[in-house]
N, C-alpha and C positions, 0 to 999 in steps of 0.2 A: 504493500500499499503506500510507503514512504516513497519508494523508488518510482510510483507512478503518480506522486503529487510533485516530484523533483524534476521530471521528464520535461516538462515546459520550460521549467530554468535551465536547464543544461542544453537543450536543442535551440532554443532561440524562435524567434518569429519568422515565417517563410519569405522570402525575398522576391522583388520582381525579376522576371528574365530580364537580361540585357537589351533583347530586342524592343523590350516595352518601355526600355528608359533613354531618355536624351544623350546624345553624345556630347562631349564637352563642347564641339562646336556648336551645336544647337542651344546648348544652355549659353554659350558667350553671346549666340545671335538673340538671344531675349533680349540680352543687357544693351547689344548694340542696336536693336531697334527702340528701344526706348531712349536710350541716349542721342540717337538722329532725330528722332521725334521733337525731342527738345531742342537740339542744335538747330536744325531748319525753320523751326517756329520762331528763331531769334532773327531771321533774317528778312529784309525787305525786297521781295521778290515781284516782277511784273509779269502778271498772268500772260502767257504766249509768248515769254522772252526765248532767247536763245542763251544756253548758260554754258560754259565749258567747266567741267569738274577735274581739278588736278591736284597732286600734292604741292604742300608749302615747299621752299626750297630747303634741301638735305631730307628731307620725308621720303622714303621709300613708298611705293604704289602698294597699296592692301586692296587686293580685289574684293573681298568681303564687304570691306567699309565702302568703299566706291559704289558699288552696286546697291546697299542700303541707301546711301544719300541720293545717288540719282533716281532710286524708286519714289521717294521721299520729297525730292524737288518736283517730279512729275506729279506726283497726287497734290502740291501745292500750285498747280496751274501752268509751271513751266512748259513752253512749247516743245523745247527740244534741248537735249542735254548731251554733249559730246564729252569726250575724254582726251585726256592730255596728261604726258608724263612730265616729272619735275622740271622747272627751269632754272636758270641761273638767278643768283640773288641780284640786289641792287648793285652789287660792286661789279658784276661782269662774270663772277665766278661761283662755286659750290660751296662756299666756306663753312664749315660746320658750323652750328650754334647748339645751345643747350637743348636736349631733346631730340635732336636730329639721329636718324636711322643710318647706321654704318652697316654694309656690308660684310659678309663673311670674312673676305680677303681683306678686310680693313679701310677699303673705298667707299664712299659717299655717293649715293646712287647717280646713275649717269644723268647727263643733262639731254632732256629732248628739245631739237633744235626745231622742231617745225613750227611753222607759223601757224598761229591762232587768228581764229575770225575776227578781224579788227572791231567788228559790230557787237561782239559776244560779251556777255558779261562774264567773270570769272568767278569762280568757287574754289579758294583753297584750302586744303582741309591738313590738321596736324594731328595723329596720335600721341596722345600723351600717355596712356595706360591700353594694355590689351591684352587679356590672357585669362588662363583658368588656374586655380592652385587648390591643392589640396590643404585644407586649414587644419584639421584635425580628425583623428579614428577613434572609434569608441568600439569595445570590446566588454560588454555589461556582462555576458553570460560566458560560463566555462567552456561549453562546446559550440557555442553560438558564432557565426562569422564575423569578421571587424567591419564594423561600417565607416566611410570615409565622408566627409563633409566637403562638397564642391563648390567654391566659390568663384564665378566668373566677374570681371570687372573693365569696365572700358569708360575713357575719358579722351574727348575728342574736343578740338576747337577749329572754327572756320573763320575765314573773312569775304565777304563780297565785294569785289572789285569791280568798278563800270569798265567798259571799253576804254577809257583813256587813263585808266590805272587807278583812279581815285576812288578812296574807301566809302562804301555805299553803307556796309554794316556788317558785325561780327557777331559769333554766337559761341556759346559752350555748351556740352552736354556730357552727363556722365551717369553710369547706371551700373548696378550689381544684379545678379541672379544667383543663387545658391540651392544647393538641394543635398541631401545625403544619400549614397549609394554604395553596395557592397564592394568591399575592397576587391575580391576575386571577380569584378566585374571590369574592372578598370582598363585594362588591357583591352579590352572590346569596346570600351568606348571613347578612347582616344583617336582622335582625330587633328587634321588640322588645317582647316578651312581657312583661318584668319591668321594664318603665318606667324604662328607664337610659338614659344618653347614649350614643350611636353611639360607639366608639372611634376615634382618630385614627392611621393608620400613622405608623410611625417613619420619619425621614428617612434616607437612607444618604448618608453622606459620601464623597467623591471618593477616598480612598484604598482604601474597600471595595469601590466599583467598578471600580478599575483591578487588585483581586486575581485576580480570574478571567484577566483579559487578560496578567497577568505569567505565571502559572501555564500557560497554554495556550502563550505563546510561549516560555517554557523548555522545555517536554516537545515543543512542534516542532522545536526546536534541536537536542533530545538525539536524536530520532527521524531528523532529517536527519544529523547526525554519525556515527548509527550504519550507514546505509545507506551513506554516501560511503566509511567506512571497510571495509565489505564489500567495495566495488566497487574 
């Protein structure tokens, strides 16, 4: 009887299948969409206008971010959205600034020298934060699986420039999304649509590993004393 009472404590609760859970990029996408909605809402857009979307000088293009911003711009009534790579900064070069994205070989993103439509407005974006982290792990039961907390975070900034280069408006947007999944499913949930580094699972110290065993031992002792006293 005591073993039957302890079985739920030892086994834990059922977990969802990996196919039913959002991937890391899907979780991050939820935060991206919230941040982009805030971002675009702060711009002074003209219905039917032509807008060219491009990274700020020094910022590597991020396809997932650009796609979300373009969809939001169209939803706000922009007539046409074009895409362009990074341009040179005002000094004529590609000088790094705080927050600039450096490529794996140490170089800054290459300059896109294609001409931009002189009648189009420009929306330049910068990514200040983008990624998913595993913030904590939990193992409350002796034989239950480890649960991992996931946190997706994004912070973006844009500036809207007229065809003459005059600043029309600027805006910022940030958001987070979080959930908890089984640690055994992390490998199947890791993908990289938004070009960020895969997170590293936090390590568990010895005291936290012993906690479930101590709890089970105490409960087992109490159940044993209960049935001993009854007999």
